N, C-alpha and C positions, 0 to 999 in steps of 0.2 A: 218476558221469555220469548215472545214472538220476535221482537227486535233482535234479541241475542242470537236466536237461531238463524235469522236472516243474515246478520253480519258474518256469522261463522260459515255461511254457505258461499261467501264471495271469495274468489281467489285473489291473490296479490295484495291482500291487506292483513294486518295483524290487529285485531281489536284490542284497545287499551282500556277504555272504560265505557260504561253504559249506565247512565244515571237518570232515574225518573224522579221528577219533582212535581208536587202539586201544592198549591196554596189556596186556602179559602180565606178571603179577607172580608171582614165586616167592620165598617167604620161608623162611628157615631160622633158627630162634632156638634158640641153645644158651646156657644160663646156669649159673652156679655153684650154683643151687638145684636142679639136676637136670632142668630143662626141656630137651627136645630134640624140637622139632616142626618139621615142614616142610609147607607147603601152597602151592597155587597157584590162581590164578583169572584170568579175562579180563574186561576192561572195554572196551566199544565204544560210541562215540557219534557221532552226526552233529549238529553245531552249525550252526544256520542263522540268518542275520541278513538282514533285508530292510526296505525302506522301503514305507510304504503311501501311495498317492496319495489324499490326502484334503484336506478343508478345514482340517484341524488341522496344517498345516505339515509334511506328509510324515513322520510319526513313525516311529521305528525300532522294530522288533519282533524278538524273538529266540525261538528254539525249540530245545530240546535233546532228542534222542531217544536214550535210554540203554538199553543191553542188556548182558547178560553172555554173549552169544553172537552172532557175526557174522551168522549166518543169520537170527536174529530181528530184526536191524536192517534187513533188506531189506524193501521193499514196505510200509512204514508210511505209505502215502500217504493213507489215509482219515483217520487221526488228524491228520496234518499239514494236509490240506486243510480240515478242519473248523475247526482253530485259526486258519488264515489267513483263512477266510471270516468267522469271528467277529470278528477284528481289523479287517477291512475294514469290516464293518457298524458296529462299535463307533465307529471313528474318524470315520466319515462322519455319525454321528448324535449323538455325545456332546456335551453342553454342560457348562460348568464347574459344579462343585458349589457350593452356598452354604455357606461355612464355618460349622460348628456342631458341637454334640455330638449324636451319633446312636447309636441301637442298630444294631449291625452283625451280619450273618451272614457268617462267614468260611468259605470253601471249605476242603477238606482241605489243598490246597496252601498257602493263606494261613494256616490254623491251624498247619501245620507250620513255616512260616517264622517265625510269631509265637512258637511254642514255642522254636525254636532261638535266635532273637535275644533274646527277652524273658527267657527263663529258662535256656536251655541254657548259654550262656556264663557266666551267674552261678553255675552249678553246677560249673564247672571249678575244682577246689580250689586250684590254684596262685594264683588271685586272692586267696584267703583267707589264705594263709600270711603271718604277720607283721602282719596287719591286724586288730587286736582289734575295731575299730569295725565292720568288715564281718562278723566272726564273731558279734558280738553281734546285729547286724541280721538275720543269716541263721542263727539258732540252730536246730539240729535239734529238731523237734517244734513249732516255731512255726507258727501259722496264717498262711499266705501266699496262699491262694486260696480259691475257692468250694469248698463241701463236695463237689461232684460232680466236682472236677478231679483227674485223675491224669496226671502226665507221666513218661514212661519213656525211658531210654536203653538200647539193646540192641544188642550187637555181633555176635551170632551169626545174625541174619536175613540171608538171601541177597538183598542189594541193594547199593547203592553204599557203604553204611556197614559192610559185612561185615568183621569182625575177630575170627576165632575165638580167636586169642591176640594180646594186645597186644605191642608191640615191646620189652617187658621180659620176655616169656614168661608173663605172667599170663593165665589163661583168662578170656575175656569172659563177661559175665553180664547178666542183666536187672536194671537198677538203677532203682528208683523214686526219682525226684527229688522229686515231690510225690505224696502218697497221701491221698485224701479231704480235700484242701485243706491238709494239713499238710506242712511240709518234712520229707522222709523220708530223703534221702541226698544225697551229692555224688559227683562223678566224680573218681577218684584214680589217680595213679601210685603206685609203691612208696614214693617219697620223701614225697609229700604225705600218704599214709595214715599213715606213721610220724609225721610232724610234727604231724598233727591227731588222732592216735590213733583213726583210723576205718578201716573195712574197705577193702582193695584192691578196685577194681572192674574192672580191666583196661582202662583208658582212656589208657595211655601210648602216644602215637603220634608218629611222625616221617614226613615225606614221603619220605625215603629214608635210607640208612645214613650219609650224610654229616652228618646233623643229630642233635642230642640229642632224645630222646623227651620230649614235654611232654603235659600233660593236654588231651585233645581229645574231642569228642563222636563218636559213631558213627552210629546211627540213632535219632533223637530224635523222639518223637511223643506226642500226646495220646490217651489211651484213649477208646473210645466210651462213649456213654451209653444212654439208654432212649427217646429220641425218634426218630420218623421225620423224614426231611428235610422232608416236607410239613408236619408238625406244627411244626417250628421256624419255617419261613417264615410259616405262617398266624398265628403268635403276634405278628408284627411289623406294626404298623399303618403306621408311617412310619419307614423306616430305609434302610440301604444294604447291598447284597450285594457283598462283595469276592471276585471270581472268581479273578483271577490277580494275581501280585505280581512286580515287576521285581527288587526287592532290599529288604533291611532291615538294621537295626543295633540294638544295644541293650546296656545294662547296667542301671543303676537306672531309666533311662527307655528307651523303645524308639521306633523309627520303622519304618513300613512304607510303601513306595512302590508303590501298586497300578498295575497295567496296565489291567485291565478291572474296572469297578465299575458297579453298577446301583442305581437307586432301588428300594426296596420300598414299595409302596402297598397297604394293606389286605391284606397277606399274600401279594401277588403281585409277582414281579420285573417291574419297569417299565422306564423309559427309561434309557439309558446316561449316565453322568456321568464327567467328568474329575476325578480326585482326585490332588492332588500328593503329599500325605503324610497318614498317620494316626499320631498320636503319643500318648504317655501315660506315666504312672508305672506301672512294672511291677507292683508289689504291688497298687495300686488296681485296675488292669485285671484282674488274675487273680481278684480278688474279685468282679468284675462279670460273670463267666461264668455264665450262667443256663440254658443248654441245650446238650446234646450229642447228635448223631445216633447211631443204633445201628450205623452203617456207617462204616468208616474206610478211608483210602487212604494207602499209603506211597509217596512219590515218590523215585525214584532219580535220581542224576546231579547232586546238589548239590555245590558246592565251597565250602570254608570256609578262611579265612585267620586266622592268629594269629602274632603277633610277625613273624618273617621266613619263616614256613613257609606257602607257598601254591602251588598249591591242594591241599587234602586232601579226598578224596571222603567225603561224608556223605550220609545220607538223612534225610528228615523227612516228617511227615504228621500225620494225625489224622482226626477226624470233621468234619462241619459243626458250627460252634459259634456260639452266640448270645452277644454281648457287649454290655452296656449302656454308655452314657456314653463312647464313644470320640470323641476329638477329631479331626475330619476337616476338611481344608482343601485 
């Protein structure tokens, strides 16, 4: 009710939905290999949808506030208000982008979704089983990205990708998917690791006990670099800053659908622009990453779907990243 009253007090928006969700999860995993573990955790979120009264046809906006504790979920009005005000200003001022190839700066949120969609799914080893062409294309040790690029999946961080033991009883670990631009590893269940003769990574997951475990991401992120955020932006004369993203998809190619994006002029964030989609070839784009900030952010509350299992909680994130030659329209 507090969130509802807060939303109704803001001018220039029309609340659409307000949904509170909490899950208490308790897992016990007993296997013939001798595993006998039990753990529990809590997930709480407020999911908010609203329309903005603007010249751009009353666009819909969404905000999810995710916490691992109910008390932490209360009174998050400052963050919510800032986000709503940014969206109101954005949609009242934004003009359509001129489609072209641009150098882009991706925020940690955008970088995380990019990593999840462009490479995370590609790293789930069940896609490789029985596909010799794909195994040759994505051979371990192959150069697949810029020398400064490291992409990691890690299940033991306390966030929405938390998975201390996977649903086959394998202990979670930090798995490098890309290390120094080279393909370093894949995400595995017990079955896929045996079929491909690679190490188990603890990524067998099911949305609940009624489903078979399949290979899924946990918390997937790009590691930081050695640039400040200011240095990254100052290096771009004419480009685009991708601040927030509605959704993405990807395998060999990827797409990102931004929500807020801004022109960069002479190293400074400039006017807002409406971008429908950013797309490209995964491997080409990974090789066009030319800068990473030294600060990273991991975003909780993501949901991922695969086959008939949705939603599965994941986390994603990374630094601010500079990427050349992104196709923007």
